[in-house]
Residue, then its C-alpha position, 0 to 999 in steps of 0.5 A: x052919514x056912514x061911520x063904518x070901519x073902512x069908510x073914508x071921512x073928511x075930519x079936521x085931522x090935529x097936527x102932531x104938535x095939536x097947534x092947529x088941524x087941517x080938513x083931511x080924509x081919513x079912514x075909520x079904524x074903529x067905530x065908537x058910540x060918540x067917536x071914531x079912531x082914524x088914521x091919517x091919508x095923504x096924497x104924498x106918496x114919498x112920504x110912505x114908511x114900511x106899514x103904511x098902505x097905499x090906496x089906489x084910486x078907484x070908484x070905491x074910495x072916491x079918490x082923485x089920486x093914489x093916496x097913502x094911508x098913514x098907519x102911525x098917524x091915528x087920532x080919536x075924534x068925535x063924530x060930530x066933527x066929521x065933516x063928510x064921507x068920501x068913499x071906502x076901502x075894500x075888504x082885502x085892504x081892510x085885511x092888510x091895513x089890520x095886519x100893519x096895525x098889529x105889526x106896527x104896534x107890535x100886538x102880540x096874538x095869543x092863542 
């Protein structure tokens, strides 16, 4: 199964209170040796915050409806927990996601 940065996968995403989890689409932000770091995806567009990224439904991402990548809801999950592959995002969208991650986490890039 694919596990590249920008891939959209199905994983049991943990609730923020750690009292449960739900099978959710998530976008791979980092592909490690045995884990992936992912961001939460929802179809609840009303939850949008300034750094979140709107993912328009298309043939590449495999969504049934427009969805929202929630930049600040991130988790690291063992690859063995991946339950499916849905699709991926375009390279231009990955650039926008990277820029938003830099902004939301206030990462200083030194030259």
